[in-house]
C-alpha positions in Angstrom: -0.3 -0.1 0.2 3.2 2.5 1.1 4.5 2.1 -2.6 1.1 2.5 -4.1 0.8 5.4 -2.2 4.3 6.5 -3.5 3.3 5.6 -6.9 0.1 7.0 -7.4 1.3 10.4 -5.6 3.5 10.5 -8.4 0.4 10.3 -11.2 -1.1 12.4 -9.2 1.7 15.5 -9.3 1.4 14.9 -13.1 -2.4 14.9 -13.6 -3.9 16.4 -10.5 -7.5 16.0 -11.7 -6.5 12.0 -12.4 -9.8 10.7 -11.0 -8.7 7.2 -11.1 -5.1 7.9 -9.5 -7.2 10.0 -6.9 -9.3 7.3 -5.7 -6.7 4.6 -5.8 -4.8 6.6 -3.6 -8.2 7.2 -1.3 -8.9 3.6 -1.1 -4.8 3.0 -0.3 -5.1 5.5 2.7 -9.0 4.3 3.9 -6.7 0.5 3.6 -4.3 1.5 6.1 -6.2 2.8 8.6 -8.9 -0.2 8.2 -6.4 -2.7 8.5 -4.7 -0.3 11.0 -0.7 -0.2 9.2 -0.2 3.7 9.5 1.0 5.3 12.8 -1.0 8.2 12.3 -4.6 6.9 11.1 -5.7 10.4 11.5 -4.1 12.2 9.3 -4.4 9.4 6.8 -8.5 9.4 7.2 -7.8 13.8 6.1 -5.6 12.7 3.8 -7.6 10.1 1.8 -10.9 11.6 2.5 -9.8 14.8 1.0 -8.5 12.4 -2.1 -12.1 10.6 -2.6 -14.0 14.3 -2.5 -11.5 15.0 -5.3 -11.9 11.7 -7.3 -15.7 12.1 -7.3 -15.3 16.1 -8.5 -13.2 14.9 -11.2 -14.6 11.1 -12.6 -18.1 10.9 -11.6 -19.0 8.9 -14.2 -16.4 6.2 -14.1 -17.3 3.1 -12.4 -13.7 1.8 -10.7 -12.9 5.7 -10.3 -16.8 6.1 -7.7 -16.5 2.4 -6.4 -12.8 3.7 -5.2 -14.0 6.6 -3.6 -17.1 5.4 -1.9 -15.0 2.6 -0.5 -12.7 4.7 1.3 -15.2 7.3 2.5 -17.3 3.5 4.0 -14.5 2.6 4.9 -13.3 6.2 6.5 -17.5 6.1 8.0 -19.5 8.5 6.1 -22.7 8.0 5.7 -23.3 4.8 4.3 -27.0 5.3 3.3 -25.2 8.2 1.4 -22.9 6.1 -0.7 -25.8 3.2 -1.1 -26.8 6.5 -3.5 -23.7 6.5 -5.1 -22.7 3.6 -5.9 -26.4 2.4 -7.0 -26.4 5.3 -9.5 -23.0 4.4 -10.6 -24.7 0.9 -11.3 -28.0 1.8 -13.3 -25.2 3.7 -15.8 -23.7 1.1 -16.1 -24.8 -2.5 -15.0 -22.2 -4.4 -16.0 -19.7 -2.7 -14.0 -18.6 -6.1 -11.5 -16.4 -3.3 -9.4 -19.2 -1.6 -8.4 -21.7 -4.3 -7.8 -18.7 -5.2 -5.2 -18.9 -1.9 -3.4 -22.5 -2.3 -3.3 -22.0 -5.5 -1.8 -19.7 -4.2 0.6 -22.4 -1.4 1.5 -25.0 -4.2 2.5 -22.4 -5.9 5.1 -21.9 -2.1 6.6 -25.9 -1.5 7.1 -26.7 -4.4 7.8 -28.3 -5.6 4.4 -26.6 -9.3 4.6 -28.4 -11.6 1.9 -28.6 -8.3 -0.5 -24.8 -8.5 -0.1 -24.5 -11.6 -1.0 -25.8 -11.9 -3.5 -24.3 -8.8 -5.3 -21.1 -9.9 -4.3 -21.7 -13.2 -6.0 -23.0 -11.0 -9.0 -19.8 -9.0 -8.9 -18.6 -12.5 -10.0 -20.4 -13.9 -12.3 -19.5 -10.5 -14.0 -16.0 -11.0 -13.6 -14.9 -14.4 -12.3 -11.1 -14.1 -12.9 -11.6 -11.0 -10.4 -8.5 -10.2 -8.5 -9.8 -9.8 -5.6 -11.3 -12.7 -4.6 -10.4 -13.0 -1.5 -12.5 -9.4 -0.8 -15.3 -10.9 -2.1 -15.0 -14.0 0.0 -14.7 -12.1 3.0 -17.5 -10.1 2.5 -19.6 -13.1 2.0 -18.3 -15.2 5.0 -18.7 -12.2 7.5 -22.6 -11.8 6.0 -23.1 -15.8 6.8 -21.4 -14.6 9.6 -24.5 -12.3 10.3 -26.9 -14.4 9.2 -25.6 -16.8 11.9 -24.4 -19.7 9.0 -21.3 -20.2 10.7 -20.3 -23.2 9.0 -20.3 -21.3 5.9 -19.4 -18.4 7.2 -15.8 -20.8 8.4 -15.7 -22.1 5.1 -15.6 -18.5 3.0 -13.1 -17.1 5.9 -10.5 -19.8 6.2 -10.4 -19.5 1.6 -10.2 -15.2 1.9 -8.0 -15.9 4.7 -5.8 -18.6 3.2 -5.6 -16.5 -0.3 -5.1 -13.2 1.9 -3.7 -14.0 5.3 -2.5 -10.5 5.6 -6.1 -9.0 6.0 -6.4 -8.2 9.1 -11.0 -8.7 8.8 -10.5 -12.0 8.2 -8.9 -13.0 10.7 -10.7 -11.0 13.4 -14.2 -12.2 11.8 -13.0 -15.9 11.7 -11.8 -15.7 15.3 -15.1 -14.9 16.0 -16.7 -17.3 14.0 -14.6 -20.6 15.4 -15.5 -19.1 19.0 -19.3 -19.5 18.2 -19.3 -22.9 16.8 -17.1 -24.2 19.6 -14.1 -24.1 18.1 -11.8 -22.3 20.7 -8.6 -24.0 20.3 -8.5 -22.8 16.6 -9.8 -19.5 18.1 -7.0 -19.1 20.1 -4.4 -20.6 18.0 -5.1 -17.3 15.2 -5.3 -15.1 18.5 -2.1 -16.2 18.9 -1.2 -16.1 15.2 -2.0 -13.0 14.3 -1.0 -11.3 17.7 -5.3 -10.2 18.3 -5.6 -8.3 21.1 -8.0 -6.2 23.1 -8.5 -3.0 22.5 -6.4 -3.3 19.3 -7.3 0.0 16.6 -9.1 -2.6 14.4 -12.0 -3.3 16.7 -13.1 0.5 17.1 -13.0 0.2 13.2 -15.4 -3.1 13.7 -18.1 -0.4 14.9 -18.7 0.6 12.0 -20.7 -2.1 11.3 -24.5 -0.4 11.9 -26.2 -3.2 13.1 -26.1 -3.5 17.1 -26.7 -6.4 17.0 -24.5 -7.9 14.6 -21.9 -6.1 16.2 -23.0 -7.4 19.6 -22.1 -11.0 17.9 -18.7 -10.5 16.2 -17.8 -8.7 19.7 -19.4 -11.7 21.9 -17.0 -14.5 19.8 -14.3 -11.9 20.0 -14.8 -12.2 23.6 -14.6 -15.2 24.0 -12.1 -16.2 22.1 -9.3 -13.3 23.6 -10.5 -14.4 26.9 -11.4 -10.9 27.9 -13.5 -7.5 26.0 -12.4 -7.0 23.3 
C-alpha cells in the first residue's frame, strides 16, 4: 500500500485531476487505517477523505473511480446511505460493472443487509469470474453468513479468503469470532496468537462501522470468548 501511494502520488503530480489515481490513493489510505497498517491514522484519514472527494469531483462518471472513492469513504465511516445512493446510481449507468456490484455488496454488508450483500458479491463474481479481488469478495460473503448465524458457511468462506490473503485483518478477526461461536475455541485462540490479536486494538474500533448493534455484539462476543477478555 505504501509503495502504491508513492506511485499514485507521482501520477497525481503529473495530472492533479486524474480521477482513477485520486480514488485509488484514497482507497489505499483507507486500507492502511482499516487494517491498522499506519501509525498516524488521523492523518491518513484526512488525506484519504480529501482525495476521495477530489476523485468524485473529477470523474463522477467512471465506475472504477466512484467505486474506489466510495469504498474509501465507507472505510472512513461516512454516511452509508449516501454512499449506497452513489454506488446505486453508478450501477444504473453501468449495470455490467463488476467492481460497482462488489462495492454495493460491501455497503450492504455494513448497513446490515446481509442476504442482499451476498447476492451483489455473487453477481460481481459472475460478471468477473477471474476477479483479482477474490479474497475481498469471500471475506464479504463470509461476514454476511456470519451475521446470519450460518457459521459453518461463514468459516468456509473466511478460511479460503485467509489462505489467499493472510494479511487482511478483517478476515482473521471474523474467523476468530466465527470459530468461537462454533465452539472451536482451540482454533480461535491459535488464530489470536498467530495474528497477535489484542484487547483494545485499533481494528476493533473499526468494527463499530458495522451499523447493526446486534451484529456488532455477535462479532465482539465471539472475539471476547477467544481473547479471554472484552475486546
